[in-house]
C-alpha positions, -999 to +999 in steps of 0.1 A: +550-409+297+521-417+320+504-449+316+472-448+295+486-420+272+494-428+236+524-414+220+522-397+187+546-405+158+561-370+162+572-380+197+597-405+183+631-395+170+631-402+133+666-411+121+657-401+085+644-366+093+677-349+085+682-366+051+675-348+019+675-359-017+697-331-031+725-353-046+703-382-058+694-388-094+658-383-103+634-412-099+623-434-128+600-418-154+575-431-178+603-433-205+619-463-188+615-494-209+588-517-199+592-554-196+590-571-230+555-579-241+567-606-264+583-613-297+566-601-329+577-609-365+581-582-391+582-596-427+583-580-461+558-596-486+554-591-523+538-623-535+501-620-545+500-582-543+506-571-579+543-565-573+537-541-544+557-545-512+539-547-479+553-548-444+535-574-422+536-576-384+524-608-370+525-633-341+511-609-314+504-626-281+480-612-256+467-580-273+433-573-287+421-558-319+417-524-305+454-521-295+465-535-329+444-509-346+460-482-325+495-495-333+486-497-370+474-461-370+506-449-353+527-469-379+507-453-408+511-418-394+549-422-388+555-438-422+532-416-442+516-446-459+483-466-456+477-498-438+452-521-422+446-548-396+437-582-412+433-616-396+453-605-365+482-591-385+491-554-392+498-547-428+516-515-438+521-504-474+557-504-486+590-516-471+587-498-437+604-524-415+627-500-397+599-475-388+576-503-377+604-519-355+610-485-338+573-482-329+570-517-317+601-514-295+587-482-280+554-501-273+574-527-254+575-555-280+606-573-292+605-570-330+623-596-351+629-593-388+618-626-403+618-639-439+629-618-469 
C-alpha cells in the first residue's frame, strides 16, 4: 500500500467472515425472566370486611401508583373479580393468592405468602 492511502475495512482479512450461526440456539427473547424487582407480600384478610375474604398485595418498593393500577387491573381481569388500589396496596376480592402470585412473578417481583 502506498503511503498516504487509507485502507478500508474490507481490505483486512476478517477471521470471522466464514462463521455462521446455523447450529447455535436462538438469542434471548423478551420472555427471559428479569432481575427481581423486590419482595412483595400477599396476605388474605377477612377482619373488618363483613366476613368477605380479600387478597392484599403490599410492600411494593420503587413503583408508582400508575403501575400498581395496571397490575391491579390485570389481576382483576385474570381472576374475574373486582379490586382496587388503596393506600399503596392492591386489594383483590376473594382468595386469589395463586393467581396474584403468578402475575407478580411474571412482572418480575418475588411474591411471598405472608400471614393467614
